[in-house]
C-alpha positions as CSV (number, residue, x, y, z in Angstrom):
1,M,141.2,65.7,198.1
2,P,137.5,65.7,198.6
3,I,135.7,64.6,201.8
4,L,133.8,61.4,200.7
5,N,130.6,60.2,202.3
6,C,129.3,56.9,201.0
7,S,125.8,55.7,201.9
8,V,126.0,52.5,199.7
9,Q,125.7,50.0,202.5
10,K,126.1,47.0,200.3
11,C,129.6,47.9,199.0
12,N,132.5,45.9,200.3
13,Y,134.5,49.1,200.7
14,N,132.0,51.0,202.8
15,R,132.7,51.1,206.5
16,E,130.4,53.4,208.5
17,G,129.9,55.8,205.6
18,L,133.6,56.0,204.7
19,C,135.4,54.3,201.9
20,C,138.4,52.0,202.5
21,L,139.8,52.8,199.1
22,R,142.3,55.7,198.9
23,S,141.0,56.5,195.4
24,I,137.7,55.8,193.6
25,D,136.5,56.3,190.0
26,V,133.2,58.0,189.2
27,S,131.9,57.6,185.7
28,G,128.8,58.5,183.6
29,G,127.4,61.9,183.4
30,M,125.0,64.3,181.6
31,T,122.7,63.9,184.7
32,K,123.2,62.9,188.3
33,D,121.2,59.7,187.7
34,N,123.6,58.6,184.9
35,T,126.6,58.7,187.2
36,C,128.0,55.8,189.2
37,C,130.8,54.7,191.4
38,A,132.9,52.5,189.1
39,S,134.9,51.3,192.1
40,F,131.8,49.7,193.7
41,S,132.2,46.1,194.8
42,P,129.0,44.3,195.9
43,S,128.9,42.8,199.4
44,H,128.0,39.1,199.5
45,G,126.9,38.9,203.1
46,A,130.2,39.2,204.8
47,S,130.1,42.7,206.1
48,N,132.8,44.9,204.6
49,S,135.1,42.0,203.9
50,M,137.3,43.9,201.5
51,C,138.3,46.6,204.0
52,S,141.9,45.9,204.7
53,S,142.8,49.4,205.6
54,N,141.2,52.1,207.8
55,P,138.8,54.2,205.9
56,S,139.6,57.9,205.5
57,T,137.3,60.9,205.2
58,H,139.5,62.2,202.3
59,T,139.5,60.2,199.1
60,D,141.1,60.9,195.7
61,I,138.3,60.8,193.1
62,K,139.0,60.2,189.4
63,C,136.0,61.8,187.7
64,L,135.0,60.6,184.3
65,A,131.4,62.1,184.7
66,K,130.8,64.1,181.5
67,D,129.4,67.6,182.0
68,C,130.1,67.7,185.8
69,H,131.0,71.2,187.0
70,Y,133.5,69.6,189.4
71,N,135.3,67.6,186.8
72,E,138.6,69.2,185.9
73,S,140.9,67.0,183.7
74,A,139.3,63.8,185.2
75,K,139.9,65.0,188.8
76,C,137.0,65.9,191.1
77,T,137.4,69.4,192.6
78,A,134.4,69.3,194.9
79,Q,135.1,69.8,198.6
80,K,132.6,67.2,199.7
81,V,131.3,64.3,197.6
82,S,128.4,62.0,198.4
83,I,128.0,58.6,196.8
84,C,124.6,57.0,197.3
85,E,122.5,54.1,196.1
86,C,119.5,54.4,193.9
87,T,116.2,54.6,195.6
88,D,115.0,51.1,194.9
89,C,118.4,49.4,194.7
90,R,119.6,46.0,195.4
91,C,123.1,47.3,194.8
92,T,124.5,44.6,192.7
93,S,126.5,46.7,190.2
94,C,128.0,50.1,189.6
95,S,124.8,51.3,187.9
96,D,123.0,50.9,191.2
97,T,125.0,53.8,192.7
98,K,125.3,57.5,191.8
99,C,127.3,60.6,192.6
100,D,124.9,62.8,194.5
101,T,127.3,65.7,194.2
102,F,127.1,65.8,190.4
103,K,126.3,69.3,189.2
104,K,125.7,70.2,185.5
């Protein structure tokens, strides 16, 4: 399982750069900017209200990002994965996030 670092601060599942989900979905592809964390859930003010479990550094990643070097049969094979928010983001939807580890 990859080590996941998430810098999307406005996601309900983010706790101190780690994800509370045991598994996430990454979709999109062709370029890094066309990828997104499909598991993103926008925070509505209550800090990390959806974290019911302790976050883990290792997270299973279902990869649907077309053309990614690390995508093997819809499974991410990268050792470390970074999910980040777009530069000018308000982070209200999946499209405001991206997989910074995407490699063509």
